[in-house]
N, C-alpha and C positions, 0 to 999 in steps of 0.2 A: 950345214947342214942346218936346212927349216926346221922350226919344230912341226912341221903338218908332215902325218905319217901319209906314206904312199902305202896305199892297198894296191890288192890283187884281188879281182872278181873272180871266180873260176863258176861258169856258167853248167848249170849238169844235161846236156841230154840235148842237145843243139845242133845243126847238123850232124847229125846221125842216121844213118841209111836213108835220106833225100825226106826226114820228118824234121820238125820243128827247124823250117829253115829262117836264118837271120842272116845278112849281111855283115861283116862287120864294118862294113865304113854305116850303114843305117846304123848299127848296134855303137858305136862311136856316138854319134850326132845323138842318140836317146839320151847316156852318159851326162853328153854334153849341157842336153836340156832340163838335166836333173840338178845343175849348177855345178855337177864333179868337174877337177881342174887337170889340165897333165897328161888327158886320157888317149889312153894308145889301146890298137888289140895287137895279138898274138897271134897269130893262128887262125885255124875256123872251129875252134875247137871250143871257143868261146872266154878268152882270156882276156878281162880287162885290167888295165892298171891305170891308177887315179891316183889323185891327192883330193883328200879332204879332213876335216879336223874332229867330225862326226866320228859318235861310238861306234861297234861293230851290229849290234842286235838293230839297233835304228837305221842304221843304214841299209843294212840287206833287206828288211822292208821296204824300205821306200824304193830300194832298187829292184825289188821281186814285183812289186805293184810298178812300177814305170816301164820296167817291160812287159809286163801283162798290158798297159795303157797303150804301147806303140806298139805291138807287133799283135795282142790277142793270146799270146803262148803265156801258160802258167810254166815259170823257169825255177828250178832251185838253185840260189846262188850261192856260194861258199866263198866269204872271204879272209881273205888272211894277208896281213902288213908283210913292210916287206920285212921288217926283223923276225919276224915269224916265220915264211917262206926261206928266210937265210939260214935259221935255224934248225930248216928240215932238209936241207940241201949238205947242213954241215956234220951232220948226225943220221947218216944211214946206222942200222941199224947189223946190216949186213956184210961180213968182212968183206974187202978186196978180192981175196982168195974163192968165197961163196958164188960172188959175183962173177967174176971171170969165169968159173966153172958153169954156169948157168947162162953166159953170154955164148959158151963155146953148145950148146945142146938145143938153145932158145931161138923157135925162129922166131924173127921182129925184136923188140923192145924186151928187156927179160924183165930190169927192176924199175915197177910203176908206184908214185904215191894217191892213196883213196884219200880226199880230203872231205872231212865231215864238218858239219857247222857246230856240231856238240859230241863229250866225250859218249860214243856208246856204253849203256849198261853191261855188266860183267855177263848177264845173261846171252844178252846177243853175241859177245865173244866168246862167248860158251859155242852158240850153235854156227858160228863162222868156224872157227877150229874144227869141227868135224869134218868140213873139207877141205883140210891142208893135210897134202898127202907129200911123198919122195918129190915129187914134181912144182907141187905150190906150196910156200909157206908164207903164213903173211907175220907181221910185228908191229903191235902198237903203241904208237907212245901220243899221248893225249888225243888228240882229235885227229892225229895223222895215221893212216896204216902201210907200212910199208908191204911194199909185193913183190914179192919174187920167184917169175918164172924159169920152173927150167926146159918146158917145151914150148909152150904157146900161150899166148893172152888168151887167145880167143877160143878156142877149147877147153878154158880151164874151166874147171867146175868152183876151184873157190871164186874167180874172177867174178864166173855168174852167181854166186850165193852173197855175194860183197852187201846184199838189202838185208841181208839174216841179223846181218849185227844191230836194224831196228831204228837206224838214222840214214837218211839222206847222203849220200856220195856220191861226188864225183872224180873220177881220176886221170893221171897224168901220165905221161913217162918219164923219167930223169934227166932224159935231155930237154925236154919242156920247162921241166923243174926249174934248172939250173940255168935252162936261157928268161925266166922271167924272172928268177936274179940280178940277174944280169941287164935285162930292163930299170927293170926298180930302181938299180943302184946309179943308175944314169938319167933317171926321172929324180932320184933326190939329190943327184950334183947339180943339179939345173935348179933347185924349188930355193 
């Protein structure tokens, strides 16, 4: 295992409904152009894995500026190290029973994580709590918000109001989270 961390960049709001379109091959090239190593992308929603010894805040600014320079788009980038993402995957606050019950009634994926660049303020959490219901629940662990939907993320008031936390958020489903952890492990093994 090398000492260099594997990072996962989660881009917010790209390739959604024909807006902010970026091809993954071009995104990969722009990350390589920024001097980031072992760059790999995963699906169209804007997940980029790479290796860097830079620290998060500087890296985040640099990537956001690089994307703006390359594509003319202002995109929020949320970064997690492979270790942080692994912690998320290993510590789902919802029980297996709760997830199984939600899966039985939910259209599409029931479990998602909203990744935030920083921890939301208590008043933001309070604002979001107003949108919890029997159908939709959330639990916050630091900068990560676990979301459980019992009918669908699409018509969820909770999902529609994540911005009430007062910090940008980018949401990934549980399958994607686990796939990114697996990909990050592969990169770590090769570093």
